[in-house]
N, C-alpha and C positions, 0 to 999 in steps of 0.2 A: 403304244404311245411312248414317246421318249420321256425319260425321267425329268421332272420339273426341278430346275436348278434355282436355288434361292441365293441371293447375294450374301456373302459373308459380312459380318459386322466389321471386321478389320478392313476389308476392301472398301466398305462405305466410308470408314474413317479416313482411309488413305486418299479416297477421292475428294473428301472435304478438305484435307490438308493440301492436295494439289490445287484445288480451286482457290484456296486462300493464298497459296504461294503465287499463283498466276495473277491474282488481284494485286498482291504486293509488288510483283514485278512491274505491272502496268503503272502503279502509283509512283514507284521509284523511277521508272523510265520517263514519266512526265517531268519529274524534277531534274533528271539528268540533262534533259535538253539536248544540246549539241555536243555533249562530252563524248569522249571516245567509248565505244562499246565494250572493249576489253576491260577498261578500268571500272566501269559501272557493273559489269557482270561479276567481277571479283567482289565488289562491295555487296552486291545482292546476295551472293553465295555466303559471304561472311555473316550477314544479318540473318539469313535463314538458318544457317548452322547453329549460331548462338541461340536463336529462339527455340529450335528443336532440342538443343542440349538442355535449355532451361526447362522445357516441358518434360523432357525425359527425367531430369533430376526431380522435378516436382511430383512425377508419377511414382518414383521409387520411394520418396520420403513419405512415410506413413506415420500416423500418430501412434504413440505407444499404447497398446491395448490396455495395459494396467492403468496407465494414467488417464486414458479415455474413460474407463469405467468409473473412476473416482473423481472425475472433474465435476465440480459442483457449480461452476459459473459458465455461462454461455460464451462461445468463442466470439471475438469481436468481428463484426462484419466490416470488412475492409472496403476502401473506396473502389469505384469502378476501375477495372483493369482495361488498358488500351493496348492495342498492337502498335508496333513501330510505324507501320504505314499510316495509321490514323493521325499521326502528328502532322502530316503534310496535307491534311484536309481542312477545309474551313469549318466543317461541322464540329470538329474537335475543339477548335478555339472558341467557337460560339457557345458551346455547352460546357466549357471547362469550369469546374468549381474546385477550389483548393481547400483541403482540410488543414487548418493551421497546426494541428497536432502531429501531422505526418512528417517524416524526414525530408521530403522534397522541399517543402516550404522553409524548413530550417536551413537547408543548404543554400537556397536562394537568398534568404536573409543574410547569410554570410557573405555572399557576393555583393549585395547592396551595401553591407557594412564596409567592405573593402573600398567601394566607391566613395562612401562618405568619409572614410579615413583619408583617402587621397586628397579630397577637396579641403578637409580641415587642416592638413599639414602643408600641402604644396601651394595652395592659393595664397595664403598669407606670406609664405616664404618667398614666392615669386614677386609679390607686390612690394615687399620691403627690400629684397636684395635684387632689384630689377637690373642694376648695372652688371650683374654677373649671370642672371638667369633669364633675362628678357632681351638678350642680344639678338639681333636679326638672324644671325647664323644658327641660333639655338631655338628660337621661339617657334619655329615651324615643327619641331619635334614634339612640342607640347600639345599640338592639335590632336594627335592620335589618341593619347589617353583621355584628353578633355572630352572629346565628342564620343568616345567609347563609353565613358561613364555617364555622359548625358543620355545616351541611348538606354543605358541600364536604368536610369532614373525614370525615363518615359515608360519603359516596359514594366517597371515596378508599379507604376500607377495602374496599369492594366491588371497586374497580378493582385494588388490589394483590392481592386474592385471585384475580384472573384473569390476572395477569401470568405469562406462560409462561417456562420456562427450558429450556436446551439439555440434552437427554438423548441421549447417543450421537450428537451432532452434529445432532439434529433437535429442533425446538421441540415441547415437550410440550403437548398440547392436551386432556389429560384434566382436566375441570373439577374432579372430585372430588379428584384428586391435588394440583392446584394449591391448592385450598381447605385441604386438610389440611396442606400445607406451610406455608401462611401462619398457620394457627391454632397451629402448634407453634413458631413463631418468636417472638423477642423483640419484633419489630415490632408484633405483634398486642396484646401486653400494653401497650405504650406507647400505641398508638392507642386502646385501650379506656379507659385512664386519661384520655386527652385528651378523649374525648367524654362522660365521666361528667358528668351534669347537676348540678354544684354550684350552678347558678343558682337552684335551688329554695330555697336558703337566703335568697334575697332577701326572702322573706315573713317571715323571722324576724329578720334582722340588718340589713335595708335594702339599698340598692343599693351594694354594695361590689365594686369591680372586682377586688380580689385573689382573689375567689372563682373567677375565670377564669384564674388563673395556670397551671392544669394544661394549658391550651391551648398553652402555650409549650414543652411537652415534645416536640413533633413537629419538633424541629430536625433530626433525621436526614433528613427529607424535603428540607430545604433543601440539605444536603450532597449528596444524591443528584442533585438537579437540576443543581448546578454540575458534577458529574462528567459528566452527560449533555451539558451544554452545551459542555464542552471538546471532546467528540468530534464534535458537530454543527457548531460554529462554525468559520469559517475564520481567526479571530483568537483563538487560545487564550491567548496571553500577555496580550492586552488584557483578556480575561475574568478571568484570574487576578488581575490588578491590581484590577479592579472588585470581585471577591470579597473581597480583603483590605481594601479601603477600606470595604466594607459591614460587615465584621466590626468594624473600628475604630469606625465610627459607632455600631453597636449597643452596644459596650462603653462608649463615652463616654456614650451616652444612658442606659443603666442606672445608671451611676455618678452622672450628673446628677440623676436622679430620687431616688436614695438619699440624696444630699447634701441635697436639699430636704426629704426626709422627716426626716433627722436634725436639720436646722435647726429644723423644726417641733417635734421632741421636746425639743430643748434650749431652744427659745424664740427666735423671730425677733428679731434685733437684740440678743440677750442679751450677746454679745461681738463682737469684731471678726472672728471666724472664721465665724460663722453668717451666714445670709442676712439682709439688713437687714429692718427692720420692714415688714410688708406693709400696714400702715395708712398708710404714707407714699405719697402719690399717685404718686411717681416709681417705686415698686417694687410697685405693686398689680396691674398688668395681668399677664395670663397670659404673654404673649410676653416681657415684661421679665423675669419670674421664670425662665422656661425658658432664655432666652438667657444670662442671668447664670450660672445653674447649669451650663449646657453649657460655657461659657467656663472656669469654675473646674475642671470635670472634665477638660477638655482640657489645661489647664496642669498639673494634678496628675498625670495618668496619663502624660503625656509627660515628666515630671520636669523641666519647664522652670522651675518655681517662680514667683516674682513673685505670690504669694498671701499672704493674712494668716496669721499663725502661730496654731496652735490654742492654746486656753487651758484646756480641760478634758480630763480623762483619756479620755473617750469620743472626743473630737475627735482626740487624739493617736493612739489606737489605729486610728481610721478612716484618718487620713492615712498612718500606717505601712503599713497594708494596701493602700491605693491605690498607694503608692510601690512596694511589692513587686510588685504586679500589673503596674504600668507597666513596671518593669524587666524582668520575665520575659516578659510577653506582647508588649509593644510592641517590645522588642529583637528577638524572633523575627519579628514581623510586618514590621518595617522591614528586617530582613535579607533576608526573602523578597522584599520589594518591590525592593530593590537587585539581587537575583539575577535577578528577572523583567525588570527594565529592561535589565540586561546581556544577557539572552537575546534581548530584542527587537532589540537592536543587534548581535547576535553575527555575523550575516552581513555587516553593513557593516564591523564591526571586522576580520573575517577578510579581507575584500576590501581594506580599507585597509592591512592589514599586507603583503599581496602587493604593492600599489602602492609602499609605502615601501621594501620590499626591492629592487624593480627600480630605483627611483630611486637608492638607495644604491649599487647595483652600477654604474649608469651614472656616478655621481660618482667612484667608485673607479677605474673604467676610463677616465675622462675622455671619456665619450660626451656630447656637447653638440650644440646646434644643432637643425636640423629633425628629426633622428631622435628626439631626446628629446621634441619636441613631438608627433610622430606617436604615440609610445608613450603619452603622457598622454591624447591624444584617443582612442586605442583603448581605454584603461581607462574613460574617461568614457562611451563608447558602450556598452561591454559592461555597465556598471552601470545606466545609464539605461534600456536596453532589456531588462534582466533576462536577459542572455545569459551572465552570470557564474555562473549556477546550474548546478551539476554534477548531472545527472540520475542518474548512476550512484551517487553517494553518497546522494542523497535517496531512491532506490528500492531500495537494496541489501537492505533488510530484507524486501522482498516476494518471493513466489515468482517463479520465472523466467517462467512463463506469464503471470501477472498483470502482471508488470513489462513484458513485451513488449506486452500489450494496451494498457496505459497509454501506452506510447511510440507505438503505432499511432494511438491516439486523439489524442494531442498533435500528431503529425506527419501526420494524415490528409490535410489539404489538399495537402500537398506530395507525399506518396506516391501519391495518386490520379492525379497528372499524370505520373508516371514510367512510361514505356511498358514497360520491361523487368520491372516488378513487376506489370503488369496480368494476366498469365497464369501467373505462377509459383505454386508450391505454397505453401499457408499456412505449412508448417513452415519453408520457406526464408525467407519474409519475416520470420518471427519471429526466426530466427537473424541475419538481416542487420540488422534494426532495432536489436537489442541491440548491434551492432558499429558502428553509425553514430556518428561523432564530429563535433561541431559546431566549425567554424572560422570566425573572423571576420576579414575582410580590410578594410583601410583603403582610402580612395580612392587610385587609382593603383597599388595593389599588383598584381604579376603572380602569378596563381595557378599558371601553368605557362608555359614558353617553348617555342618551336618547337625540335624536336630533342631535348628531354628524354625520358628513358626513363620511360614511364608506369607508375607503381606505385600510383596511386590513381584512383578515380573520384569525381566531385563531383555533388551534387544541390543546386540553388539553392533555398534556403528563402526568402530575402528579399534584394532588391537587384537590380542589373543588372550584367552583365558584357559586355565587348566581346571578340569574336574578331578579332584584328588580325594584321597581318604581323609579321615578326621585328623590324623597326625600330619598330613601333608607330604608323606614320603612316597606314596603310590599315586601315580597319575593315570587315571582311567582313559581320558580323552581330552583333546585340545579343541576348544571352540574358537571359531574365527568369525570374520565379518558376516553379519546377517543371521547368525545363530541366535536362538532364544532359549531361555530357561526360566523356570519359576512360574510358567503360565498355568500349570495344573493346580498349584497351591492357592491361586487367587480365584479359581472358579468354584470352589466349595463343592467338589464333585462327590456325590454319595457313593459309598463303597470304596473309597480310597484307603488302602491299607496303611499308608504312611500317616494318615490323619493330618494332612496339610502341613507336614513338616519336611524340611529339606533332607533329601536322602544322601547328599554328598556335599562336600565343601567346594567352592569355586574361588579360584585365586587368579589374580591378574599377573600375567607374565611381564609385560612392560606397562607403559602408559596405555590405558584403555578408555575409550569413550562409549558409554552405555546409555541407552534410553531406558528410563524407569517409568513403569506404570503401576500405580498403587491399586489395591483391591477396591477401595472405596470409589476411586475414579472409574474403574471398570464397571462396577455395579451401578453407578449412577448413569453411565452411558448406555448400559444394557436394559435399564428399567423401561425405557420406551420402545425397545426392540425385542420382543419376546422370541421372534423367529430366529434372530441372530444369536440370542442366548442359547436356544436349543441346538443350533448348529455348532456353536463353540463347545457346548457340553458334549456333543457327540464326538467332536474332534479330540477333546480331552480324554474321553473314555477309550477311544481307539488307541491313544498313546499309552494309557495305563494297561490296556489288554496286551499290547506288544511286550511290555515289561513285566507282565503277570503281577500287576499291583492293584488290580480291580477285583473286589469281592462282589460277584454278580448277585448273590443272594441278598447281601446287605444293601446293594444298590436298588434291587427290586423292592425290598422291604421299605426302604426309605421313600421310594417313589409312591408306594401304596399308602404309607403313612401321610405323605404330603397330600395325596389325593383325598384320603379320609379327613384330614384336617380341613381341607378346602370345603368338603361337603358339610362337615360339622359347622363350619363358619357360615355357610349358606343357610343351614337349617336354623341356627340361632338367629340369624338375621330375619328369616321368615317368621319365627316365633315372636320376635320383638315387634315385627310389623302387625301380626295378629293381635298381640296384647295391646298395642297402641289403638287398634281399631275398637277393641272391646271397651277400653277406658273412654274413648270418645263417645261410644254409644251410651255408657252409663252417665256421663256428664250431660248428654242431651236429655236423658230421661229425668234426671234430677232437676234440670232447669225447667222442663215442661211442667212438672208437678208443682214447683214453686210458683210458677205463673198461674196455675189453676187455683192455689190456696190463697193467694193475696186478695182477690176481690171479696171472698167470703168473710175474711177477718175484718174487712173495712165496712160491713153492713151496720146500720144504726140499730140499737136495741129497741124493743117495743115500748110504747109509753106506759108509765106506771102512775097510778092515781095516788097512792099513799106511799110515803117514804118508808114507813115501817115495814110494810109488806115487801117493799123492794129490797130492804136490807136483809129481811129474813130469807127471801129467796136467794139472795147472793150468798148467805152463809150456808144454807141447807142444800140448795139445788145448784148445780153448776149451770152456767148460761150456755146458750147455744154456741156462742163464739168459742167458749172454752172447749166444748165438745169437738168443734171443728178443728181447733188447734191440736187437740189430743189425737184426732184421727190423722192430722198432718204429720205429727211426730211419729205415730205408728208407721205411717207410710214411708217416712224417711228411714226409720229403723229397718223396715223390710228391704228398702233399696240398698242400704249399706250392707245388710246381710248378703244380698245377692252379689254385690261387688266383691265382698270378702271371699265368697265361695268361688267366684270366677277367677280371682287372683290366685287362690289356692290351687285351682286346677292348672292355671298357666305355669305357676311355679313348679308344680309336680311334673308337668311336661318337660320343663327345662332341666329338672333334676335327672329325669330318665335319660334325656339326650346326653347330658354330661357324663352319666354312668356309661 
């Protein structure tokens, strides 16, 4: 029989790709219609090549195995991915749901913002300067941007009706629910007024730009875009300043146009307050008119003055209104600008305050000379290299797991080179990363000296350090980025010949950035991870064996002693439990005997006929009650004797165990 041939997996994948490409070709061919075949064949090839290249890039990009091991939060499940050909199908647009946190919605909001800005600036300007901008020769050119942005407004209504919202922590993808939610909101009413075609009145009143003033009502979209931009950009303070400047320019622009319109109503050049006569060649051009009015509006709204005094009642009312608007609005805006500028320099001001406090302390304590220069250079280095940033303060509002993953991402290059972290549990690394503290050493500073008791371990983030002799003349080795030292001293390894003391001095060559981990922090982190502690202990012992610094006999002796101590603790705990049980039994016996003796003592004495005989009997013979009480006393004495004997036995047992 001929051999059975099974299809290769790669062949099957290639067939799937070919089928997919053929479907894409058919979909794009439908769209192409009657266009030339060569032109659309080139476009199809470009689309397929770009998609294949993206797939190829995605297949080669793999997650870092080290980072993947220690990732403590789940990866975000992204939205559904669509092929290029699906955009030209109706099912894509029917089922489309937009996540407002994703970049596509952000960039679409930017396009809508441009449309809103166009209407806010151009419409009022065309309506007031109509003799220059609404001429029959020019007005037809305004139709292209007008109706292009009207189409963007209409399409934006569809996009907003598909914007999902979080429901019980999940993005709602029900199209009907999203559409109903949008139709019941105030945004739909404003959008509906914005797209109402008042332009039809052009046929009755002529080309009047004020018929498009309703397009300016979509200002809420402008505000929403700036809120999104503050979360997406890395420079939020700069964006806030730009937003305030944009608002100032729009307010001055509108006031400029209204001033020109009011001057037209009162008559150009009728008095010194209005715009000069437009028949004058020096004031007839559009840019001259606009710049003159913009200048007047800026001086008036900022209450600087230096403008002509009004002469008519309407002029007085308008100037008073402009002054009130300038005082109220611009005072608020400029106050916000000052606050934003202070926030932009807040980190620098805080750092400079620390520098000044240290300098002031050195002056009071009369610390001068090279030490003061070293302190100043240290501050300069920490600020220029962004080492003055406190990670704990900046990330304190995040959850602990997410904060730990950010720290792992930031220090990934350094942590990957640390051998003791390569095989430890992810939970241990999370605990240790949050306890790492950055320390910066100046050139010539000693990190530790020979003979010091080791209480910290160090990981070199940046810089070079020299392992030298006690006098610093002989350099044994130079440590570079990713190297660690001092990890043996904080593990408290049994049998260590050095006795947790530094075996050499470590000196910084230049400015060095080191991560410091203290012994207490390490022991706190390993308390809940006994397996990780054993593995780290073995790694430390192997390092000591290589350097012949491990006393095997002392290590085994210490381990046996630790085991015997654990057993003794267990025996003492068992003995205490047994003693507690014996005491509980004795208490139960005493309580039962007391309950038996109480009714006998409460019995009534027999009747006595003569008082004399009764008194004699009381004096000579003890009564039955006294006999019973005596027996009860004897019973208690016997019980107490038993308890004392048992306690003696238990104490003897404890003494033997202690010996």
